[in-house]
N, C-alpha and C positions, 0 to 999 in steps of 0.2 A: 504493500500500500504506500501511498504518499507519506513522506517523512520517515520511511524506514528503508534499511538496506538489507540485502540478503547476506547472511553470515554463513560461511562454509567451514565446517569442522571435520577434518579427516579423522578416521578411526579404522581399526581392524575389527571385523565381526568375529563371532565365536569360532569361525573356521579359519581365521587368519587372513581373510580377504579384505582388501582395502575398500572402504565405503566412505560416504560423505553424509554428514548430518547437516540439514539446512534449517536455519532459524531466521526470523526477522528481528532486527534490532533497530531501535530508534536512532535517528541521526543525532550525533553529538551536538552540543551547543557550538555555534559558529559554522555549522554545516546544514544543508537542506537537500531534499530530493522531491521534485514536483510530479513525478510520474510513477506509474505502477510497474515499470519494467524492473527486473531483478539486477539492478546496478548499484554501485556504491554511492553514498552521499557525496556531494560536492561542497568544497569550502565556499563560504560566502565571498563574493568578490569585493574589492575595495569599495568603500562607500556604503556597504550593506552589512547587516549583522543578523544573527539568529540567537536569541537569548534563552530559548527553551529547547529541550530535546524533542526530537520528532517533528522538527519544522519542515513544512512542505515548500516554504519560500523564505527568502531573506528579506529583511525590512530595510528600506532606505533610511540613511541618517537624515536628521533634520538640518536645516541651515544652522551653522554655528557648531556643528558636530562633524566628526570624521571617524572612519573605521578602516583598519587595515584588513587584508584578506584573512578570512577565517575568524573574524571577530565575534565574540559573544555579546558585546555591548558597545555602543558608541562612546567616544571620548569627546569632551568639550575642547574646543580650540584653545590653545594657550593664549595668554595676553598678547595683544597687538598682532594677532593673526585672525583670519576669517575663512569661512567656508560659506559663501553666500547662497549656494544652490543646494538642494537636497542631494544626497547620494555622493558626497565627496569623499575621496580616499585620503585627502590631506588638507591641511590648512595652509593658506598663503599669507605672506606679510600684508598688513593693511596698506592700502594706497596712501601716498604721501598726504599728510594732513589729517588722516583718520587714525583712530586708535580704539582699543577695546578695554 
């Protein structure tokens, strides 16, 4: 299902034959998966984050925040920097004459 990845655990059965046990595991924080295919969860791209396990989508940062790839929460821009648009992966120095 969405927000989960297929986990494969190899083992030997009682006859010594190799087998694989399949289980679904929730995507970790900072990761998401939006479809039902049996694939791994992907890290959230810069400017987005996933704060809960089992996320099916990453959330865009608000203006004034940034997030690096695989973030579980956004960070506030440091003093005298800004991220004027949603979904920014970094903060930039304020334009001349402006400060925070």
